[in-house]
C-alpha positions as CSV (number, residue, x, y, z in Angstrom):
1,X,80.0,0.6,92.6
2,X,76.9,2.4,93.5
3,X,78.4,2.3,97.5
4,X,81.4,4.0,96.6
5,X,79.7,6.7,94.8
6,X,77.5,6.8,98.2
7,X,80.6,7.5,100.0
8,X,82.3,10.1,97.2
9,X,78.5,11.9,97.7
10,X,78.4,12.3,101.6
11,X,82.0,13.5,101.7
12,X,81.1,16.3,99.0
13,X,78.3,17.0,101.0
14,X,80.0,17.0,104.4
15,X,82.3,20.1,102.7
16,X,83.7,20.6,106.0
17,X,84.7,16.9,106.1
18,X,87.7,16.7,108.9
19,X,90.8,15.5,108.5
20,X,91.9,11.9,110.5
21,X,93.3,13.1,113.2
22,X,90.7,15.6,114.2
23,X,88.1,13.1,113.6
24,X,89.7,10.5,115.9
25,X,90.0,13.3,118.6
26,X,85.9,13.0,118.8
27,X,86.1,9.0,119.5
28,X,87.3,8.5,123.3
29,X,86.9,4.6,122.5
30,X,90.1,5.4,120.2
31,X,92.1,7.2,122.5
32,X,94.7,4.9,122.4
33,X,94.5,3.9,118.9
34,X,94.8,8.3,118.4
35,X,97.9,8.3,120.9
36,X,99.8,5.4,119.0
37,X,99.3,7.1,115.2
38,X,100.6,10.1,116.6
39,X,103.8,9.1,119.2
40,X,104.9,6.8,115.9
41,X,104.7,9.6,113.5
42,X,102.1,7.4,111.8
43,X,99.1,9.9,111.5
44,X,100.9,12.4,109.4
45,X,101.3,9.8,106.7
46,X,97.4,8.7,106.4
47,X,96.4,12.0,106.2
48,X,98.6,12.8,103.1
49,X,96.6,9.4,101.7
50,X,93.1,9.5,100.3
51,X,90.3,6.4,99.3
52,X,91.6,4.3,102.2
53,X,89.8,2.4,105.4
54,X,91.3,2.4,108.1
55,X,90.4,-0.2,110.8
56,X,90.4,1.5,114.2
57,X,90.9,-0.9,117.3
58,X,89.2,0.3,120.5
59,X,90.5,1.1,123.6
60,X,90.2,-2.3,125.0
61,X,91.4,-4.2,121.8
62,X,95.0,-2.3,122.8
63,X,94.6,-3.0,126.2
64,X,93.9,-6.7,125.8
65,X,97.2,-6.5,123.9
66,X,99.1,-4.9,126.1
67,X,97.5,-6.9,129.1
68,X,99.1,-9.6,127.0
69,X,102.3,-8.6,127.4
70,X,103.0,-6.3,124.5
71,X,105.1,-3.4,125.4
72,X,104.4,-0.6,122.3
73,X,107.7,1.2,124.1
74,X,109.9,-1.4,124.3
75,X,109.8,-3.1,120.7
76,X,111.2,-1.8,117.3
77,X,109.0,1.4,116.1
78,X,109.3,-0.2,112.6
79,X,107.1,-3.2,114.3
80,X,104.4,-1.0,115.4
81,X,104.4,1.0,112.2
82,X,104.4,-2.2,110.3
83,X,101.4,-3.4,112.8
84,X,98.7,-0.5,112.3
85,X,99.7,-0.2,108.7
86,X,98.5,-3.6,108.0
87,X,95.1,-2.0,109.5
88,X,94.8,0.4,106.3
89,X,92.9,-1.0,103.7
90,X,93.4,0.5,100.1
91,X,90.3,1.9,99.0
92,X,86.8,2.4,101.0
93,X,85.4,0.0,102.0
94,X,81.6,0.8,103.5
95,X,79.8,-1.8,105.7
96,X,77.2,-2.3,102.9
97,X,80.1,-2.6,100.3
98,X,80.5,-6.3,102.0
99,X,78.6,-9.3,101.7
100,X,79.3,-12.9,103.0
101,X,80.9,-13.6,99.9
102,X,84.8,-12.5,101.0
103,X,86.6,-10.1,100.1
104,X,90.5,-10.3,100.0
105,X,91.6,-6.2,100.8
106,X,95.2,-5.3,100.3
107,X,96.7,-3.0,102.9
108,X,99.4,-0.6,102.9
109,X,102.0,-3.3,104.6
110,X,104.0,-3.7,101.5
111,X,107.5,-6.0,100.9
112,X,109.8,-5.9,102.3
113,X,108.1,-5.3,105.7
114,X,106.3,-8.3,107.3
115,X,104.4,-9.5,104.1
116,X,106.2,-11.3,100.5
117,X,102.6,-10.5,98.8
118,X,103.6,-8.4,95.7
119,X,100.1,-6.4,96.1
120,X,100.7,-5.6,100.1
121,X,99.4,-8.2,102.7
122,X,95.6,-8.6,102.6
123,X,93.0,-8.8,104.8
124,X,89.7,-11.1,104.5
125,X,86.7,-8.9,104.9
126,X,83.0,-10.1,104.8
127,X,79.8,-9.8,106.4
128,X,78.3,-12.2,109.6
129,X,75.2,-11.4,110.2
130,X,75.2,-7.7,111.1
131,X,79.0,-7.3,111.5
132,X,81.5,-6.4,109.1
133,X,84.3,-9.0,109.8
134,X,87.9,-8.2,109.4
135,X,89.9,-11.6,109.3
136,X,93.8,-11.4,109.4
137,X,96.9,-13.6,110.2
138,X,96.4,-17.1,112.5
139,X,92.5,-17.0,111.2
140,X,92.1,-13.9,113.9
141,X,89.0,-12.2,113.3
142,X,88.0,-8.7,114.2
143,X,84.5,-7.6,114.4
144,X,83.1,-4.3,114.1
145,X,81.9,-2.5,116.4
146,X,81.4,1.5,114.8
147,X,81.0,1.8,111.0
148,X,81.3,4.0,108.8
149,X,82.6,7.4,110.0
150,X,83.8,9.3,107.7
151,X,86.8,11.5,107.3
152,X,88.8,13.6,104.3
153,X,90.4,10.4,103.6
154,X,87.6,8.2,103.5
155,X,86.2,5.4,106.1
156,X,87.0,4.3,109.4
157,X,85.3,1.3,111.1
158,X,86.4,0.7,114.5
159,X,86.7,-3.3,115.4
160,X,87.4,-5.2,118.4
161,X,90.6,-6.4,118.1
162,X,94.0,-5.7,117.0
163,X,94.4,-7.5,113.2
164,X,97.7,-9.6,113.5
165,X,100.3,-10.0,110.5
166,X,99.7,-13.2,108.3
167,X,103.1,-15.5,109.4
168,X,104.6,-18.2,107.8
169,X,104.0,-21.1,106.5
170,X,105.3,-23.1,110.1
171,X,103.9,-20.9,112.6
172,X,100.4,-21.3,110.6
173,X,99.9,-25.1,110.2
174,X,101.8,-25.5,113.8
175,X,98.8,-22.9,115.3
176,X,96.1,-24.7,113.1
177,X,97.8,-28.3,114.3
178,X,98.5,-29.6,111.0
179,X,101.5,-31.6,112.7
180,X,102.0,-34.0,109.6
181,X,102.6,-31.4,107.2
182,X,105.0,-30.0,109.8
183,X,106.7,-33.2,109.8
184,X,106.8,-33.3,105.9
185,X,108.6,-30.3,104.8
186,X,110.9,-30.8,107.7
187,X,111.7,-34.2,106.7
188,X,112.0,-33.0,103.4
189,X,114.2,-29.9,103.9
190,X,112.0,-27.9,102.2
191,X,111.0,-25.2,105.1
192,X,112.9,-22.7,103.6
193,X,112.1,-23.4,100.2
194,X,108.5,-23.1,101.2
195,X,108.7,-20.1,103.3
196,X,110.3,-17.5,101.3
197,X,108.4,-18.1,98.1
198,X,106.4,-14.4,97.1
199,X,103.1,-14.7,95.7
200,X,102.3,-18.8,96.2
201,X,99.6,-20.8,97.1
202,X,100.1,-23.7,99.6
203,X,97.6,-26.7,99.9
204,X,98.0,-28.4,103.3
205,X,96.7,-31.7,103.4
206,X,94.8,-32.6,107.1
207,X,96.6,-34.9,109.6
208,X,93.5,-37.4,108.6
209,X,95.4,-37.4,104.1
210,X,98.3,-38.2,105.7
211,X,97.4,-41.3,108.2
212,X,95.5,-42.5,105.5
213,X,98.5,-43.1,103.0
214,X,100.5,-44.6,105.8
215,X,102.0,-40.8,107.1
216,X,105.2,-39.8,106.3
217,X,107.1,-42.5,106.9
218,X,105.8,-44.0,103.8
219,X,107.3,-42.0,101.2
220,X,109.6,-44.6,99.4
221,X,112.4,-42.0,99.4
222,X,113.1,-38.2,100.2
223,X,113.3,-37.5,96.4
224,X,109.4,-39.5,96.3
225,X,108.3,-36.8,99.3
226,X,109.7,-33.9,97.9
227,X,108.0,-34.4,94.4
228,X,104.7,-35.0,96.5
229,X,105.0,-31.7,98.2
230,X,106.2,-29.7,95.4
231,X,102.8,-31.0,93.9
232,X,100.8,-28.7,96.6
233,X,102.6,-25.7,96.2
234,X,101.6,-23.5,93.5
235,X,104.1,-20.6,92.6
236,X,103.6,-17.3,91.1
237,X,99.7,-17.3,92.4
238,X,97.7,-16.0,95.0
239,X,94.6,-18.1,94.6
240,X,91.8,-17.1,97.3
241,X,88.7,-19.5,97.4
242,X,86.4,-16.7,96.0
243,X,88.4,-16.9,92.8
244,X,89.0,-20.5,92.5
245,X,86.8,-21.8,89.7
246,X,86.6,-24.4,87.0
247,X,90.0,-24.0,85.5
248,X,93.9,-25.7,86.4
249,X,96.5,-24.6,88.0
250,X,100.6,-25.7,87.4
251,X,102.5,-26.7,90.5
252,X,105.8,-26.1,91.4
253,X,106.5,-29.6,90.3
254,X,105.6,-28.9,86.8
255,X,101.9,-30.6,86.7
256,X,98.8,-29.5,86.3
257,X,95.8,-29.7,88.8
258,X,92.1,-29.2,87.7
259,X,89.9,-27.3,89.7
260,X,86.2,-27.9,90.0
261,X,83.1,-27.0,92.1
262,X,80.8,-29.4,93.3
263,X,76.8,-29.2,93.1
264,X,76.9,-27.9,96.8
265,X,79.4,-24.9,96.0
266,X,82.6,-27.1,97.5
267,X,86.1,-26.5,95.7
268,X,87.9,-29.8,94.6
269,X,91.6,-29.8,93.7
270,X,92.0,-33.1,91.9
271,X,90.0,-35.3,93.9
272,X,90.9,-33.5,97.1
273,X,88.2,-31.5,98.6
274,X,89.2,-28.0,100.3
275,X,88.1,-27.9,104.0
276,X,89.6,-24.9,105.3
277,X,90.0,-22.0,102.7
278,X,92.4,-18.9,103.0
279,X,94.8,-19.2,105.7
280,X,96.8,-15.7,105.3
281,X,100.7,-16.4,105.6
282,X,103.5,-14.3,105.0
283,X,104.0,-15.4,101.2
284,X,100.4,-15.8,100.1
285,X,97.5,-17.9,101.0
286,X,97.3,-21.6,102.1
287,X,94.1,-24.2,101.8
288,X,93.8,-27.2,103.9
289,X,92.6,-30.0,102.0
290,X,91.3,-33.3,102.7
291,X,93.9,-35.8,100.5
292,X,98.0,-35.8,99.5
293,X,98.0,-34.9,96.2
294,X,100.1,-38.0,95.0
295,X,102.2,-37.6,91.9
296,X,102.4,-40.7,88.8
297,X,99.5,-42.3,90.8
298,X,98.4,-46.0,90.3
299,X,95.9,-46.3,92.8
300,X,94.6,-49.6,92.0
301,X,97.9,-51.3,92.4
302,X,98.5,-49.4,95.6
303,X,95.5,-50.6,97.1
304,X,95.7,-53.7,96.6
305,X,99.5,-53.5,98.0
306,X,98.1,-51.4,101.0
307,X,95.9,-54.5,102.0
308,X,98.5,-57.0,102.0
309,X,100.1,-54.9,104.8
310,X,97.1,-53.6,106.4
311,X,96.8,-56.5,109.5
312,X,100.8,-56.3,110.1
313,X,100.7,-52.5,110.0
314,X,97.7,-52.3,112.4
315,X,99.4,-54.9,115.0
316,X,103.0,-52.8,115.1
317,X,100.8,-49.5,115.4
318,X,98.7,-50.7,118.1
319,X,101.8,-51.6,119.3
320,X,103.4,-47.7,119.2
321,X,100.1,-46.2,120.4
322,X,100.9,-46.3,123.8
323,X,103.9,-44.9,123.7
324,X,102.7,-42.4,121.8
325,X,99.8,-41.1,123.6
326,X,101.7,-39.3,125.5
327,X,103.6,-37.6,122.8
328,X,100.4,-36.4,121.6
329,X,98.9,-35.1,124.5
330,X,102.0,-32.7,125.1
331,X,101.0,-31.8,121.7
332,X,97.6,-30.8,122.8
333,X,98.5,-29.1,125.5
334,X,100.9,-26.6,123.5
335,X,98.3,-26.0,120.9
336,X,95.2,-25.7,123.4
337,X,97.4,-23.0,125.2
338,X,97.7,-21.1,121.6
339,X,94.4,-20.8,120.8
340,X,93.3,-19.8,124.6
341,X,95.6,-17.0,124.1
342,X,94.4,-16.3,120.6
343,X,91.1,-16.2,122.0
344,X,91.9,-13.9,125.1
345,X,93.3,-11.3,123.1
346,X,94.8,-10.3,119.8
347,X,98.4,-10.7,119.9
348,X,101.0,-8.8,118.2
349,X,102.9,-11.0,115.2
350,X,106.3,-10.4,117.0
351,X,105.0,-11.6,120.6
352,X,103.2,-14.4,119.2
353,X,105.6,-15.2,116.8
354,X,107.7,-16.2,120.1
355,X,105.4,-18.4,121.4
356,X,104.5,-20.5,118.6
357,X,108.0,-21.1,117.3
358,X,108.7,-22.6,120.7
359,X,105.4,-25.1,120.3
360,X,107.1,-25.9,116.8
361,X,110.4,-27.0,118.5
362,X,108.4,-28.8,120.9
363,X,106.2,-30.3,118.2
364,X,109.3,-31.4,115.9
365,X,110.8,-32.9,119.1
366,X,108.0,-35.0,119.7
367,X,107.5,-36.4,116.0
368,X,111.1,-37.3,116.3
369,X,110.8,-39.3,119.3
370,X,107.4,-40.9,117.8
371,X,109.6,-41.5,114.5
372,X,112.4,-43.7,116.7
373,X,109.6,-45.2,118.7
374,X,108.3,-46.6,115.2
375,X,111.8,-47.3,113.8
376,X,111.8,-50.2,115.9
377,X,108.9,-51.5,114.9
378,X,110.0,-51.0,111.3
379,X,113.1,-53.0,111.3
380,X,110.9,-55.9,111.8
381,X,108.9,-55.7,108.6
382,X,111.4,-54.0,106.3
383,X,111.9,-56.4,103.8
384,X,108.2,-56.7,103.3
385,X,108.0,-53.3,103.3
386,X,110.0,-52.3,101.0
387,X,109.1,-54.9,98.6
388,X,104.9,-55.1,98.6
389,X,104.1,-51.8,100.6
390,X,106.4,-49.3,98.9
391,X,103.7,-46.8,98.2
392,X,100.1,-46.7,100.4
393,X,97.1,-46.3,98.1
394,X,96.2,-42.4,96.9
395,X,92.8,-43.3,96.3
396,X,91.0,-43.6,100.1
397,X,87.7,-42.3,101.5
398,X,87.4,-38.9,102.6
399,X,88.0,-38.6,106.4
400,X,86.1,-35.6,108.6
401,X,89.0,-32.8,109.4
402,X,89.9,-33.1,112.9
403,X,89.1,-29.9,114.7
404,X,91.7,-28.0,116.1
405,X,92.3,-28.9,119.8
């Protein structure tokens, strides 16, 4: 609060503080941003607002976007307007008001344009060292290069990268390498259900979490898979990690999940540890967890059944592994390509969407190929699997999440 009072005091003391356009004219390093705001009729709208914080990409940041292939003159003007609207935060957020505890700040980007979050698409803002960091979709982080530039409507922070719209869950999971979750929601025909939700929180198990229960193919029926996935969706609540505490949440399945905090500050949802928090998505937020949350748990009996089958399944998987290695390598190339591009430039949502969508098609095709290979082995053990190994155990050791390729 005292920082906002200070900002107001400085504005009053300045007396003749200039409007946004005049201030941008004084900064040659923001000439491209200044020009684009005028070209697409955004500047006049921002001039009429007060108590806002403008995140202004430098010329170099915008040039990297253009070098990557984004042509501001070729895309729909509404896309450009939405992109730069996402660079405007509600409220005046000075550099000194930010801490190492993330703040999730609503922007002027509101539904139905490129977001399904009622209060507006957010930016994750925090301090890292001496820099203010503003994280957007696909975990892209822009760092401040100059902060607390005053104008009559609020503040400007210059940033070294353009922000990216929060994407849908498929693109977000694909870029993060969470392929097992993608396979699961595709197999359950739940992609559309999850991606059209508004104001939701999605819990995404790691690939290792799915593997530890036998993979997506281990579910005894489509209905079992669907009920499990619904257990990972928290509707009507955008639960960012700093706001999770000792409490419970109700899932789309109708069950209650308990939330606790460990002595080291780690957040647990039931017995699943939150390992990667706050992936901003089109309809809210997603968190990566290290276990699959199975409904109607009976861990002890499932564990015994799983042990009885482990020797047979290990042998079958070893025979599959050689054939699947080429598929895994292809996926690695896809994700490495995307991640490299993310590191090279701040990419617009529209352009990256085309890349990531292509990657998803390749990934899903490769998953299906791998599935056909596994089915050849499954026919040998079908009788045993259906009777003794119907469901793998849900009580498994915590496995360190694999890093994104």
